[in-house]
Structure formats: structure tokens, C-alpha cells
N, C-alpha and C positions, 0 to 999 in steps of 0.2 A: 490513955484510953485504949482499951483492947480493940483490935480490929474485928470486923464481923466474921473474918475467917477463923478467929479464936473461939467463936461461939460453938459449944458442943451440940447445939440444936440445929446448926446449919447442916443441911443434908449433904451426904457424900455425892460425888459425881455418879450418874447412872440411875438416880431415883426417878421413877416415872411420876410426872406431875399431873397430866391430864391428856386427853385427846386434843390435838390442835383445834379441831372443830368446836371445842368448848370455849374458845376465846373469840369473841366477836371481832369482826374486821370492818372498821377499826374498833379497837377496844382494849381492855386490859383484864387481868385476873390476878388476884392476890393469893398467896399461899402462906400458911403458918405451920411451924413445926415446933414441938415441945419436947425437951429432954431434961429431966431432973430439975424442974422449975425454971429452966431457961427457955426463951422463945426466940426463934428466928423467923423474921417476916421478909418475904420477897414478893415481887410482882413481875409480871410479864406484860409488855405492850405489843400489840400487833396492828400494823397498818400496811395493807398490801403485802409486799414481799418482806417488809421490815418486821423483824421480831427481835426484841431485846428484853433482857432480864435485869432487874435492879434490886438491891437491898431496899426494903420499904422503910426508909428512914430519911427524913429531911436533913441535909447536911448542915443546915443552919440551926435547927431546933431539936433534932433527934426524935421527933414524933413521926408516926406513920403519915404518909401523904394523903391517903383517901379517907374521907369521913364516912362514905358509904361503900359497901363492898364493891370491888372491881371498878370503881369510878376514878380512874387515874388520868384520863385524857380530858382536855378542854372540849367544849361542845363541837368545835370544828375539827377536832382530832389533830390539831397542829402542834400541841404542846402537852407535856405532862404537867399536872397541876398539884401544888401542895395546898390543900384546902385549909390548912391551919392559918396561913397568912397570905395566900394568893400568889405565891411565887410561881413562876413558870420555868420549865426546863425544856430544852430541845428534846426531840425523840432520841438523840444520842446521849442524853443525860447531862448536858451542860446547862448550868444556871443561866437563864436568859433575862431575869428581872431581879430587882432587889427584894428581899435581903440575900438572895442566893446567887446573884451575879458573880461569876468567877468561880463558883463552887461546882461540884460535880456529884451526881448520884453514884453511889458505889455500885459497880457492876455485879451482877449475879449471872454467871454463864449458864446458858441453856442451849439445848439442841433439839432438833426435830428428827425423829427416826420412825419411818413407817407410819406417819400420821399421828404419832404421839410426841408429847413434849417431855424432855428429861433434863435433869440437872447435868451440867457438863463440867 
């Protein structure tokens, strides 16, 4: 299986994604990029000072985590939720429940500069 870094639709470092203020605190925001029929999907979660980006793909099933746009966190914002089968991940991307226990969300490096979010 090719890694997500082999995907030609994955944006290069330095691509502006949005203003940080566009991501709810706590909350998440998904991003999609297309190149020559290939798609890269990533998302960013924000909770207080914590900001993390992940490839939007369940490590167990391969499908996107959120059924609804930008709904990546549980209601209490304590975990990332895979709505396909209800698995929970810590905000650090570690699988916390089955069937994803012991698996990890692939990281997607992001950075904030001057109030804007960029790929890193």
C-alpha cells in the first residue's frame, strides 16, 4: 500500500489552509485537495492551545472519519471520533477503543503563522 506521502494530491509544505479563527475551539476542519483524479483528505483539530493535523483516513477501514463536514471531535471534545464504526482516538491520534486500539491516525503536519494555518 502506498503511503499518503506518495499521493500527488497531498499539498506541499507552505500551502495556506485557512485563518486559524475559522476553526472552532474546540473543533475541527477538513480539507480536500484534488490532482489528476487523486484526492488527499486531511483535517485539523483544535482544543485550546492544542492544534494537530491528521490524514483523514481511518487506519482500520480506510474511510474518512467524519460523516458530516468538520465534525471530528466527540461532543465533549475529548476524543477524535470515527463515525464509521464509533472508534475513538486521543487528540494525539492514538487509537483508544476497538477496532482501532493500538493503531494511529497518520499525522499531517500543519503550522500557524500570523494567524493563518499552513501545511508544514
